[in-house]
C-alpha positions in Angstrom: 37.8 15.1 35.1 34.0 13.9 33.8 32.9 10.5 33.2 30.7 9.6 30.6 28.9 6.3 30.0 27.5 5.1 26.4 24.8 2.9 25.5 26.3 0.3 23.9 22.7 -1.3 23.3 22.5 -0.2 19.6 18.7 -0.4 18.0 19.3 -2.7 15.3 16.2 -2.9 12.7 15.5 -5.7 10.8 13.7 -4.5 7.8 11.9 -1.2 6.8 8.6 -1.6 8.2 10.7 -1.2 11.7 12.8 1.5 10.8 9.8 3.6 9.6 8.2 3.2 12.8 11.3 4.3 14.8 11.9 7.7 12.4 7.4 8.5 13.1 8.7 8.1 16.8 11.9 10.8 16.3 9.9 13.2 14.3 7.5 13.9 16.8 9.8 14.9 19.3 10.8 17.7 16.5 7.3 18.6 14.9 4.7 19.4 16.6 2.1 18.1 14.2 0.2 15.8 14.8 0.2 13.3 12.3 2.5 11.8 11.2 2.8 9.5 8.2 4.3 6.9 6.1 2.3 6.5 2.3 2.9 3.8 -0.6 1.7 3.9 -3.3 1.3 2.6 -6.9 0.1 5.3 -9.3 -4.0 4.3 -7.8 -4.0 3.5 -4.4 -2.5 5.7 -0.9 -1.9 2.8 1.2 -0.8 4.0 4.9 1.8 2.0 6.1 2.8 3.8 9.2 0.7 6.2 11.7 1.9 7.6 14.4 -1.8 9.9 16.2 -0.1 12.1 18.6 -3.5 13.0 20.6 -6.7 12.9 17.5 -7.0 9.6 15.7 -6.5 11.1 12.1 -5.1 8.1 9.8 -4.8 4.3 10.9 -1.9 2.1 9.6 -4.2 0.4 6.6 -6.3 2.7 5.3 -6.8 2.8 1.7 -7.5 6.2 -0.3 -7.8 6.8 -3.9 -4.4 8.4 -5.2 -5.2 11.0 -7.7 -7.6 12.3 -4.3 -5.0 12.2 -1.0 -2.3 15.3 -0.5 -0.2 12.3 -0.8 0.1 13.4 -5.4 0.4 16.7 -4.5 3.6 15.6 -2.5 4.3 13.2 -5.8 3.4 16.1 -8.2 5.8 18.4 -6.8 8.9 16.5 -6.7 11.7 16.1 -4.6 11.2 19.2 -2.6 9.3 19.7 0.0 5.0 20.2 0.1 3.7 22.8 3.0 1.1 23.9 2.8 0.1 25.9 6.0 -3.8 26.1 5.4 -5.4 23.3 3.0 -8.9 25.6 2.9 -7.3 28.5 1.4 -4.6 26.6 -0.6 -5.7 26.4 -4.3 -4.3 22.9 -4.9 -6.3 21.5 -1.7 -9.5 23.5 -1.4 -11.3 21.2 -3.5 -10.3 18.0 -2.5 -12.9 16.3 -0.2 -10.0 15.2 2.5 -10.3 19.0 2.9 -13.8 19.1 3.3 -13.9 16.2 6.0 -10.7 17.1 8.1 -12.4 20.9 7.9 -9.4 22.9 8.7 -5.6 22.3 9.2 -2.2 21.9 7.5 0.0 19.3 5.8 3.4 18.4 4.7 4.9 16.0 2.6 8.0 15.4 0.2 8.7 11.7 -1.4 10.4 8.0 -0.9 12.6 7.2 -3.8 13.9 4.2 -3.8 18.0 3.6 -4.9 16.1 3.4 -9.3 14.8 6.8 -8.6 10.6 4.9 -9.5 8.5 7.0 -6.5 7.3 4.3 -2.7 5.8 6.8 -1.1 5.7 9.2 0.9 6.6 11.5 4.1 3.4 13.2 5.9 2.4 15.1 8.5 -0.8 16.2 8.7 -2.9 18.3 11.4 -6.7 20.2 11.7 -4.9 23.0 12.9 -2.9 25.6 11.2 1.0 25.5 11.7 3.8 27.3 9.8 6.3 25.3 9.1 9.9 25.9 9.8 12.7 25.8 7.5 14.5 23.3 10.6 11.1 21.9 10.1 11.7 21.7 6.3 15.0 20.3 6.9 13.5 17.6 8.6 11.4 16.1 6.5 13.8 16.5 3.3 16.9 14.7 5.5 14.6 11.6 7.3 12.9 11.2 3.7 16.2 10.1 2.5 17.0 8.1 4.9 14.1 6.2 4.3 15.2 6.3 0.4 18.1 4.5 2.1 16.7 1.8 4.9 14.2 0.9 1.1 17.4 0.3 -0.8 19.3 -1.6 1.9 15.6 -3.7 3.0 15.2 -4.4 -1.4 18.4 -5.7 -1.3 18.8 -7.9 1.8 15.6 -9.4 0.8 17.1 -10.6 -2.6 20.5 -11.4 -0.8 18.2 -14.0 1.5 16.8 -15.5 -2.1 20.8 -15.6 -3.3 21.4 -17.4 0.1 19.2 -20.6 -0.8 18.9 -20.7 -4.1 16.4 -24.2 -4.2 17.0 -26.5 -7.6 14.9 -29.1 -8.6 16.5 -31.4 -9.7 14.0 -34.5 -11.1 10.4 -35.8 -9.9 10.7 -35.6 -6.1 14.9 -35.2 -5.6 16.0 -30.7 -5.0 18.2 -28.8 -4.2 19.4 -26.5 -1.4 22.6 -25.1 -1.3 23.0 -22.6 1.2 25.4 -19.6 0.0 26.9 -17.5 1.9 26.9 -15.3 5.5 23.9 -17.0 7.4 21.7 -14.8 10.4 19.0 -15.7 12.5 16.8 -14.2 10.4 18.7 -15.8 7.2 18.3 -19.2 8.6 14.3 -18.9 9.2 14.0 -18.1 5.4 15.7 -20.6 4.6 13.6 -23.6 6.2 10.5 -21.2 5.8 11.7 -22.3 2.2 12.6 -25.3 2.4 9.3 -26.7 3.7 7.2 -24.8 1.8 8.9 -26.1 -1.5 8.9 -29.8 0.1 5.6 -29.9 0.4 4.7 -28.1 -2.9 7.2 -30.6 -4.7 6.0 -33.8 -3.6 9.3 -34.5 -2.2 10.9 -37.6 -0.9 14.6 -36.3 -0.7 16.6 -32.9 -0.4 20.1 -32.2 -0.2 21.4 -29.4 1.7 24.4 -28.2 1.0 26.5 -26.5 3.2 29.9 -26.1 1.1 28.9 -22.5 0.4 28.5 -21.6 3.9 31.4 -18.2 4.7 30.3 -18.3 8.3 28.2 -19.7 11.0 27.4 -19.6 15.0 26.2 -21.6 17.2 22.5 -20.2 16.9 21.7 -20.9 13.3 24.3 -23.8 13.7 21.1 -25.3 15.5 19.1 -23.8 13.0 19.9 -25.4 9.9 20.7 -28.7 11.4 17.5 -28.8 13.0 15.5 -28.7 10.1 15.8 -32.1 9.1 12.9 -32.9 11.8 10.8 -30.7 10.6 11.3 -32.5 6.8 10.9 -35.7 8.5 7.8 -34.4 9.6 6.4 -34.4 6.2 8.0 -37.3 4.7 10.7 -36.1 3.1 14.8 -37.8 4.1 17.0 -35.0 3.8 20.8 -35.1 3.2 23.9 -33.1 4.3 26.3 -32.4 2.2 30.1 -30.3 2.4 29.6 -29.7 5.9 32.7 -28.0 6.8 35.2 -28.7 10.2 33.8 -25.6 11.6 30.3 -25.8 11.2 30.3 -30.3 12.4 32.3 -28.1 15.7 29.4 -26.0 16.5 26.8 -28.3 15.8 27.9 -30.6 18.2 28.2 -27.6 20.7 24.8 -27.2 20.1 24.0 -31.0 21.1 22.3 -31.5 17.5 22.1 -35.8 17.2 24.3 -36.8 14.2 22.3 -40.5 14.5 19.5 -40.0 12.6 21.2 -37.8 9.7 22.3 -38.4 6.3 25.6 -37.1 5.8 27.7 -37.4 2.8 30.8 -35.5 1.9 29.9 -34.4 -0.9 26.8 -33.5 -4.2 27.9 -36.2 -6.3 28.1 -38.7 -3.3 24.7 -37.9 -1.9 22.9 -38.4 -5.3 25.0 -41.9 -5.9 23.2 -42.9 -2.6 20.0 -42.3 -3.4 19.8 -44.1 -6.8 21.8 -41.4 -9.8 25.3 -41.7 -11.3 27.2 -39.2 -12.9 28.4 -40.0 -16.5 30.6 -38.6 -19.0 29.2 -37.4 -22.6 31.3 -38.5 -24.6 31.3 -36.7 -28.3 31.7 -38.5 -31.3 
């Protein structure tokens, strides 16, 4: 029986940009066009966010052009179908555009990228200075990859929202704020939480930051180290952190990560943390 080997090193993309770059590389293997690119537009400006040039450099990342002067606008105007122009000098759509005059000759293929709410993000396009007769397979490739990019775009936006919800920063009073950490925390999320804590602490001139860990559903050793080492960074900017809601699991993993608890203020819950810094909770009696 023939043996097969499987590669378990699956590529994991952190965001839309990483996925977009790889999608262009994959497409380049199946279509003989010089330049593949992804553009983002706001109806006024067209920005090249990702580009792959095989030989001639026709576009560069970061280039911006008025949206109405681009092939991308024509693609967006066409809607969800792929726009194919084998000869840009002969098409009524493109022959009079400045971009056509600058290229001199060539072809274009493009399709819009939409977000889940139906809003147009930009376009996935191919460009060359030579004329190409694009096949049905090429069109299928563009339509499939545009759909995939739309899906990845939604995942990226959802992930950003989750990261914001994972650490809602709550100012209590002058000099005091709470940072409740919620849900499944990964390394990237932990790094964002650290940046949030430092930037907000400086912005609000905090004296105390209460970091509540009771809402964390799962944590690994690396992330435990990230979250607990935040106390050292806060100390450098003059903010005293107080940890609350530390579960036995987090405590054990922190110990394994050689975290020194001696200089860390830890309280069982938020009420005790507030009492530690001079606050008390009073029940309001209705008359």
